[in-house]
Structures are given as structure tokens and as C-alpha cells.
C-alpha positions in Angstrom: 78.5 94.8 25.3 80.7 93.0 27.6 79.1 91.1 30.7 80.0 92.6 34.1 80.5 89.9 36.9 80.3 90.9 40.7 83.8 90.9 42.5 84.6 87.6 44.1 84.2 87.3 48.0 85.7 84.8 50.3 82.9 82.6 51.6 85.4 79.9 53.2 89.0 79.2 53.5 89.0 77.5 50.2 87.8 80.4 48.5 90.2 82.7 50.5 93.1 80.5 49.4 92.2 80.9 45.9 91.9 84.7 46.1 94.6 85.7 48.5 96.9 82.7 48.9 97.8 80.2 51.6 99.8 82.8 53.8 96.8 84.8 54.2 94.6 81.7 55.3 97.3 80.8 57.7 97.3 84.2 59.3 93.7 84.5 59.7 93.6 81.0 61.3 96.2 82.0 63.8 94.3 85.3 64.7 91.1 83.6 65.2 92.5 80.6 67.2 92.4 81.3 71.0 95.8 81.0 72.7 96.4 77.6 73.9 98.3 77.7 77.1 100.6 74.9 77.9 99.3 72.7 80.6 101.6 72.3 83.5 102.9 68.8 84.2 101.1 67.1 87.1 102.9 67.4 90.3 105.3 64.4 91.2 104.6 62.6 94.5 107.3 61.5 96.7 108.8 58.2 94.9 109.1 54.8 96.7 112.5 53.6 95.5 113.0 50.0 95.2 114.2 48.2 98.4 112.5 51.2 100.6 109.0 50.7 101.0 106.5 52.9 103.1 104.9 50.5 105.7 101.9 51.2 108.1 102.3 51.3 111.9 101.3 48.2 113.8 99.6 49.7 116.7 99.2 47.9 120.1 95.4 48.1 119.5 95.9 45.7 116.9 95.8 43.2 119.7 92.6 42.8 122.2 92.5 43.3 126.1 95.5 42.3 128.3 97.7 41.5 125.1 97.3 45.0 123.7 97.6 46.6 127.0 101.0 45.0 127.7 102.2 45.6 124.0 101.4 49.5 124.5 103.0 49.7 127.8 106.3 47.9 126.7 106.3 50.2 123.7 105.9 53.2 125.9 108.5 52.1 128.4 111.0 51.3 125.8 110.3 54.1 123.3 110.2 51.5 120.6 107.5 51.2 117.6 104.5 49.2 118.7 105.2 46.5 116.1 108.1 45.1 117.9 105.9 44.4 121.0 102.8 43.3 119.0 104.9 40.6 117.3 106.8 39.6 120.5 103.5 39.1 122.2 102.2 36.9 119.4 105.2 34.7 119.5 105.0 34.4 123.4 101.1 33.5 122.9 102.0 30.8 120.5 104.8 29.3 122.7 102.3 28.9 125.4 99.5 27.5 123.4 101.1 25.5 120.4 100.7 21.9 120.3 97.9 21.8 122.9 95.4 23.4 120.5 94.6 23.5 116.8 92.3 25.4 114.5 89.9 23.8 111.8 88.9 26.5 109.6 86.4 24.2 107.7 85.5 22.1 110.9 86.8 19.1 108.9 90.2 17.4 108.7 92.2 20.3 107.6 93.7 21.8 110.6 96.3 24.5 111.4 98.6 24.2 114.2 99.1 27.3 116.4 102.8 27.8 115.8 103.7 31.2 114.7 106.9 32.6 113.3 107.4 36.3 113.7 110.5 38.2 112.7 110.9 41.8 113.4 113.6 43.9 111.9 115.0 46.9 113.7 118.7 48.5 113.7 121.1 48.2 116.4 120.5 50.4 119.4 116.8 50.3 119.1 116.0 48.5 122.2 115.1 45.2 121.0 116.4 43.2 123.8 114.4 45.3 126.3 111.2 44.6 124.4 111.9 40.8 124.2 113.0 40.8 127.9 109.7 42.3 129.1 107.6 39.9 126.9 109.1 36.7 127.7 109.7 37.5 131.3 106.7 35.7 132.5 108.0 32.5 130.8 111.3 32.9 132.5 109.6 33.1 135.9 107.1 30.2 135.2 110.0 27.9 134.2 112.0 28.9 137.4 108.9 28.4 139.6 108.4 24.8 138.2 112.0 24.0 138.3 112.3 25.1 142.0 108.9 23.1 142.8 110.3 20.0 140.9 113.8 19.9 142.3 113.3 17.3 145.0 111.3 15.1 142.6 114.0 15.4 140.0 116.8 14.6 142.4 114.9 11.5 143.7 114.2 10.3 140.4 117.7 10.8 139.2 119.1 8.9 142.0 116.6 6.0 141.6 117.7 6.0 137.9 121.5 6.0 138.6 121.1 3.2 141.2 119.0 1.1 138.8 121.5 1.6 135.9 124.6 0.5 138.2 122.5 -2.6 139.2 121.6 -3.5 135.7 125.3 -3.1 134.8 126.3 -5.5 137.5 123.5 -7.8 136.5 124.6 -8.0 133.0 128.3 -8.7 134.0 127.0 -11.5 136.2 124.7 -12.9 133.4 127.7 -12.9 131.0 129.8 -15.0 133.4 127.0 -17.4 134.2 127.7 -21.0 133.2 124.3 -22.3 133.7 121.6 -21.4 131.5 118.9 -21.3 134.5 121.2 -18.9 136.2 121.7 -16.6 133.1 117.8 -16.6 132.6 117.3 -15.7 136.1 119.7 -12.8 135.9 118.1 -11.8 132.5 114.8 -11.6 134.3 116.2 -9.4 136.9 117.6 -7.1 134.4 114.2 -6.8 132.7 112.5 -6.1 136.1 114.9 -3.4 136.9 114.6 -1.8 133.5 110.8 -2.0 133.6 110.7 -0.5 137.0 113.1 2.3 136.4 111.1 5.6 136.5 111.1 7.8 133.4 113.6 10.6 133.5 112.1 13.7 134.9 113.0 17.1 133.7 112.2 20.7 134.6 109.9 22.0 131.9 111.2 24.2 129.2 109.1 26.6 126.9 111.7 28.2 124.9 115.4 28.4 124.0 117.4 31.2 122.6 119.6 29.2 120.3 119.9 25.6 119.3 121.0 23.3 116.5 118.9 21.2 114.4 120.1 18.1 116.1 119.3 19.5 119.7 116.1 20.9 118.6 115.0 17.4 117.8 115.9 16.3 121.4 114.3 19.4 123.0 110.9 18.6 121.1 111.1 14.9 122.5 111.9 15.9 125.9 109.3 18.7 126.2 106.0 17.5 125.0 106.6 17.9 121.2 106.9 21.8 121.4 109.5 24.2 121.6 110.1 27.9 120.6 113.0 30.1 119.7 112.9 33.5 121.1 116.0 35.6 120.4 117.4 39.0 119.4 120.6 37.4 117.8 120.8 36.0 114.2 122.4 32.7 115.5 119.6 30.5 114.6 119.5 31.7 110.9 123.3 31.0 110.8 122.6 27.4 111.9 119.8 27.0 109.6 122.1 28.1 106.7 124.7 25.2 107.7 127.1 26.9 110.1 127.9 23.5 111.7 127.4 21.4 108.8 129.9 22.5 106.3 127.3 25.0 104.7 124.8 22.3 104.1 121.4 23.9 105.4 119.5 21.4 107.6 116.0 22.9 107.5 113.7 19.8 107.8 113.1 20.0 111.6 112.3 23.6 111.2 109.9 23.3 108.5 108.1 20.4 109.9 107.7 21.9 113.3 105.8 24.8 111.7 103.5 22.5 109.7 103.1 20.1 112.5 104.1 17.2 110.3 105.5 14.0 112.0 109.2 13.4 112.4 111.0 10.2 112.2 114.9 10.5 112.7 117.0 7.4 113.1 120.7 8.1 112.9 123.7 6.6 114.5 123.5 7.4 118.2 120.4 9.6 117.7 116.7 9.1 117.1 113.7 11.1 117.5 110.0 10.1 116.8 107.7 13.0 117.3 103.9 12.7 116.1 103.0 16.4 116.1 106.0 18.8 116.6 105.2 22.5 117.3 107.8 25.2 116.8 107.6 28.9 117.0 109.8 31.7 116.6 110.1 35.2 118.0 113.0 36.9 116.5 114.0 40.5 116.6 116.9 41.1 114.3 119.0 43.8 112.7 118.1 44.2 109.1 121.6 44.1 107.7 122.2 40.8 109.7 118.9 39.5 108.5 119.6 40.1 104.8 123.1 38.5 105.0 122.0 35.3 106.5 118.6 35.0 105.0 119.8 35.5 101.2 120.2 31.8 100.8 118.2 30.7 97.8 117.2 27.6 99.6 115.5 29.7 102.2 113.1 30.9 99.7 112.7 27.9 97.7 111.8 25.6 100.7 109.2 28.0 101.7 111.1 28.8 105.0 111.0 32.6 104.6 107.2 32.3 103.4 106.5 31.0 107.0 107.6 34.3 108.9 105.3 37.1 109.8 107.5 40.2 109.2 107.6 43.6 110.8 109.8 46.3 109.3 109.1 49.5 111.4 110.6 52.6 110.8 113.3 53.4 113.5 112.6 56.1 116.1 116.3 56.6 117.0 117.0 60.2 117.0 113.6 61.1 118.2 113.4 59.5 121.4 113.1 61.6 124.7 116.0 60.8 127.0 114.2 62.4 129.9 111.1 60.4 129.5 110.9 57.5 131.8 107.4 55.5 131.5 107.7 52.3 133.5 105.4 49.5 132.7 102.3 49.8 135.1 102.4 47.1 137.7 98.7 46.4 137.2 99.4 45.9 133.5 102.5 43.6 134.1 100.9 41.6 136.8 97.8 40.8 134.7 100.0 39.9 131.6 101.8 37.4 133.9 98.7 36.1 135.4 96.9 35.6 132.2 99.9 33.6 130.6 100.1 31.4 133.6 96.4 30.7 133.4 96.9 29.7 129.8 99.8 27.4 131.1 97.5 25.5 133.3 98.1 21.6 132.7 101.8 22.0 131.6 103.6 20.0 131.8 101.4 17.2 131.2 100.9 13.9 129.2 101.3 14.4 125.6 97.7 13.9 124.0 96.0 14.9 120.9 95.4 18.7 120.5 92.0 20.2 121.3 90.6 21.6 117.9 88.9 25.1 117.8 86.5 25.7 114.8 85.3 28.9 113.3 81.9 30.4 113.8 80.0 31.0 110.7 80.5 34.8 110.8 84.2 34.2 111.4 84.5 31.9 108.5 82.9 34.3 106.2 85.5 37.1 107.1 88.2 34.6 106.7 87.0 33.4 103.4 86.6 36.9 102.1 90.2 37.8 103.1 91.3 34.6 101.5 89.6 35.2 98.2 90.8 38.9 98.1 94.3 37.6 98.5 94.0 34.7 95.9 92.7 37.2 93.2 95.9 39.4 93.6 98.5 36.4 93.5 98.5 35.7 89.8 100.7 37.1 87.0 100.4 40.9 87.1 98.9 40.7 90.6 99.8 42.9 93.3 101.1 40.0 95.3 102.7 38.1 92.5 106.3 38.6 93.7 105.3 37.3 97.3 102.8 34.6 96.3 104.6 32.0 98.3 104.2 34.2 101.4 100.5 35.2 100.6 99.6 31.6 99.9 100.3 30.9 103.6 98.9 34.0 105.0 95.1 32.6 105.4 96.5 29.8 107.3 98.5 32.2 109.5 95.4 34.3 109.9 93.3 31.4 111.3 96.2 30.5 113.7 96.4 34.0 115.1 92.5 34.3 115.4 92.6 31.1 117.6 95.3 32.3 119.6 93.4 35.5 120.2 90.3 33.5 121.2 92.2 31.5 123.6 93.8 34.5 125.1 90.3 36.4 125.3 88.0 33.5 126.4 90.4 31.0 128.1 91.2 27.3 127.7 87.7 26.3 127.6 87.2 28.0 124.2 85.9 25.7 121.5 85.1 28.3 118.6 86.8 31.4 117.2 84.3 34.4 117.4 83.7 37.1 114.7 85.7 39.5 116.9 88.8 37.6 117.1 88.9 36.8 113.5 88.3 40.5 112.6 91.2 41.4 114.7 93.4 38.8 112.9 92.4 39.9 109.5 93.0 43.6 110.4 96.4 42.6 111.6 97.1 40.6 108.3 96.4 43.7 106.1 98.9 45.6 108.1 101.3 42.9 107.8 101.3 42.5 103.8 103.2 45.8 103.1 105.7 44.6 105.9 106.3 41.4 104.0 106.7 43.2 100.8 109.4 45.5 102.5 111.1 42.4 103.9 111.4 40.4 100.7 112.7 43.5 99.1 115.4 44.1 101.7 116.4 40.3 101.4 116.9 40.7 97.8 114.4 37.7 97.2 111.9 40.0 95.2 113.1 39.6 91.7 111.0 42.4 90.5 112.3 44.8 93.0 115.8 43.9 92.3 115.3 44.5 88.5 113.8 47.7 89.2 116.6 48.9 91.5 118.8 48.2 88.6 116.7 50.4 86.4 116.9 53.2 89.1 120.8 52.8 89.3 121.1 53.3 85.4 118.7 56.4 85.5 120.6 57.9 88.5 123.9 57.3 86.9 123.1 58.9 83.6 121.0 61.7 85.1 118.0 60.8 82.6 115.0 62.7 82.9 113.3 60.4 80.4 114.0 57.3 78.5 112.4 54.8 76.1 111.8 51.2 76.9 114.2 50.2 74.1 116.8 52.3 75.5 116.4 50.6 79.0 116.5 47.2 77.7 119.6 48.0 75.4 121.5 49.5 78.2 120.9 46.4 80.5 120.5 43.7 77.8 122.4 41.2 79.9 119.5 41.5 82.6 116.6 42.1 80.5 116.7 39.3 77.8 112.9 39.4 77.7 110.5 42.4 77.2 108.3 40.8 79.7 110.7 41.1 82.6 111.5 44.6 81.7 107.9 45.6 81.7 107.5 44.0 85.1 110.1 46.3 86.7 109.0 49.4 84.8 105.3 48.6 85.9 106.7 48.4 89.6 108.5 51.7 89.4 105.5 53.4 87.7 103.2 51.9 90.8 105.7 53.4 93.2 105.9 57.0 91.4 109.5 56.6 90.2 108.6 56.8 86.4 105.6 57.9 84.5 104.8 56.3 81.2 103.9 58.4 78.0 103.8 58.0 74.3 106.1 60.0 72.1 104.6 60.4 68.4 107.4 60.1 65.8 107.1 61.6 62.3 106.6 58.8 59.9 106.8 56.1 62.6 104.7 54.5 65.2 104.8 56.0 68.6 107.2 54.8 71.2 106.7 54.0 74.8 108.7 56.6 76.9 108.9 57.0 80.6 109.4 60.3 82.5 111.6 60.2 85.5 110.5 61.7 88.8 113.0 64.5 89.7 112.8 63.5 93.3 114.0 60.0 92.4 117.3 61.8 90.8 118.3 63.7 93.9 117.8 60.7 96.5 
């Protein structure tokens, strides 16, 4: 009698495969598995293309009291971005107070002069001249008042000096003809007496110029208490720096030393200048294209000249202004602005003495140190500020200068210590200025990573690429990207600015490759 076995049943997919075959297993899995819906790709934000950076507004409220009130009034009256007025006010304030005051962040031997270099870029037709004219107006008025007041004294001194010089010339001729040594000695003594008794040349005080050569700037610093400013809406000073009158040889020493307050000793044929603590400020409002043309000199970056400027790159509002709107600067605001500047100019001109030093309050120092450390942490390789580390390295010093200027403007010439409030205002302003500096260096073509990123974008746009691999990018531009590290920095910048998005492509039988999807909005720009 044969043994009967129960029919086989499929208890798992292995059994089913043995009984029915793999096709049946595959069909059951497909029926049992829930339908997997493809996930939509995340929405792309608007890209920030290389050389085009979004920058925050710099409101007039970034400045306290009468400074902010005037900046706001000028911005309203000229229908210009407040940043232009804010930066111009800071340059004017530095012009008034530089060389007479310094700030010691640690309260020791390390001091920062109160010179400031500001550079605002705005296209032609944006009323830059009107802004600068309103801000420097009180300085022009002050110079005229003192020139008129001193006119009689200047004429009298010049006449006395002219007579003395003629008498010295005659005495020198007589001394040369004298046959007796006693007669020659007597005449020589008279010459010495005339030279000793001759009054010093008296000049009407000057606070600023609009254009100057490096050689003339030496003389201006000597003649006007070791301080001078360049306030201008023209690019002539940049052209002079780049060597316009020196056969293309840039002459930057006087400018760099004027920012740092480093002593100058110039002894050349027909010209000498000995200056202990020069103070030089800039307040420039230039067209972006002009700025890019004249500041592209590699020496401007290598010497740290560009790193000394505080940049403002506001968006132009041309095309959105109201031609029927007329908002004059309120008389009360304008008058208070002038009175406040005149108060800060008390004692000018005067003897050249050691500058008065302001220290930081403990609270102000803590704010300053927190800001300085936060910047330091982002300056190294791969940090947010790596490409402008020369500029950010000077930012803490600039913040200390701004805070001291604001303290003097708020408290008056008797100020001895920078308060928490003024330092807080300076730090808040610095945070706004950082993206403006990044935009400026990108415009100038001195941000190497930004230039590389722009080259990748041009390659992508020319080929209409929607995605690419890192290897393809390097192969297409192997003349530029000889190292993967340089390429990776540019790709990281593009990813940070939402131009591309990295992903891994899994290849059968090979390791995954790094690919980049391209923001469609970057192709249509």
C-alpha cells in the first residue's frame, strides 16, 4: 500500500518559487506592494548668480540721533537709498574728528585712529552728487567762515613774510660782497634774526579735497594739522592711485599710511614731508563700472588698499522714483546737523598735539570681542569669509573706529569712553556691511572663487545643461581647474547660492559619482 502525502502549500516565497516558479513570486510581490508615488523635486529658490549678490538695506536708523535724522532727511529729499547718506555721514564725521582722537579697544598701547574710508557704488543718474553736497555742505560753510575771518591776518602775515624774504635776499647779497669778516658776520647775524623773526605761514584751514596727487597730499597733511579727507563723486583719485601721472606706477604709500596713522618721512629732491600721525579719510560715491575698471589693479588688493574701504552697494531705485514728490530737508534737521558738526570742530585749527584716546567700557568691549571672534571663526579655509578675509580682518578695527566716532557725536568732545549703546550700533552696522563687501569684491573681480563660479555658470548656460558631473565640469574647463580643490570651492559657492544642487548618481558596477542639478531659473537668466 503506497503512502499518501498531503498536497504541498506555499508557506513563504521560497516555497512558492519551488512550486509555481519565479514569475508567480514576482507577480504576487507587485500586487502586494503599495504603489510608490514619485516624490516631487523640491522647489528651487531664486538663484544668486556670481557677481550678483543680494545685499540688505542700510537704513538711516543705523545711525543715532542727529546723524540718523540727517541721513534720513537727505535720503527722502533726494529719493536715494539711505545707504548713500549713511556712508557719507560717516565719512564727514571722520573728516571732522580724525587725528584729534583715537580709540584703544584694550585700553593699552594698541590704538585705532578715527580715519574711515567709505566707498558707495551707485549707477549714473542716482543723485550721488546731491547726497554728497548735502552732507559736506557744513564743512564747506565752516571753511568759508574761517577763511573770511582769517583773511586780514593772512594778508598781514604774508606781507610781513614777503618783506622779510626781500630783506634776507639783500642781506645775503651784501654779505657775499663783504670784504671784512667782521662785516660778513654782522650781516649773517642780521639774516638769522630776520629768519627767526619771520612769522610762520598762515593758511586758511582745509578739511577735505575732491582730488589730489600723492605728492600734493603729503603737502596738504603737513599744512593742515596732519589730517585731510578726500570727498568725491568722481573716480579721479582711484586713477591717480593707479599711477595716472606716474607712468602707470601706483603710488599708494601715503594713502595706506594715512589710514593706519603710520609716520611718514619723505625726503626727495625739492620736496620733504615729515608727519608723525597722518590721518586720511575717504568718502567716495562712484559708478560701479568705473569702480571696477580702476580698482581691478592687483596691487590694490595685494597691498590691502581695497580691504580698507567700507563698501555700500545699494540697489538702484531709478525707475521707481516719484517725479512729483518733493520733500525738502527740514530746516531744523539741517541746522542741527550743521551746529553739531561745528561743535565737534571747536579748537580747529589749533596746535598739532597728541590725539586724545577713548577706551571701551567693559560692556562695549565684550560686544566688540564677540563680534571679532565670530568673524575670526569664519575666515579660515572653507569659512564664509575666506574669500574676503583681508577685508574682514580689518573689520573689528573699523568697528572700534565707528563706535568711537558715534560716541563723540553723541556725547561731545569731552567723551572718554565708548558706551555699550554706541558699540552696539557700530556692530549692527558692520553686520549689514559684510554682504555689501562681498558684493563689492565680486564686482571688482577680486573674489577668485566668485570668478570661478561665474565661469561654471557661463559653461552651463552655453550648453543648456540641466545637470552635470564634477568630472565633466573639470574636463570642460581643465585650463582653469587644474586642481579639484579649486573646482570644489566654486561648486560649493554655487550650491550655497542656490544655482546648483549636489546629488549622488549610482552607477551599476561602479562607485557613485557626484552630480549637480542646475536651477532652471539660472538657465533663463
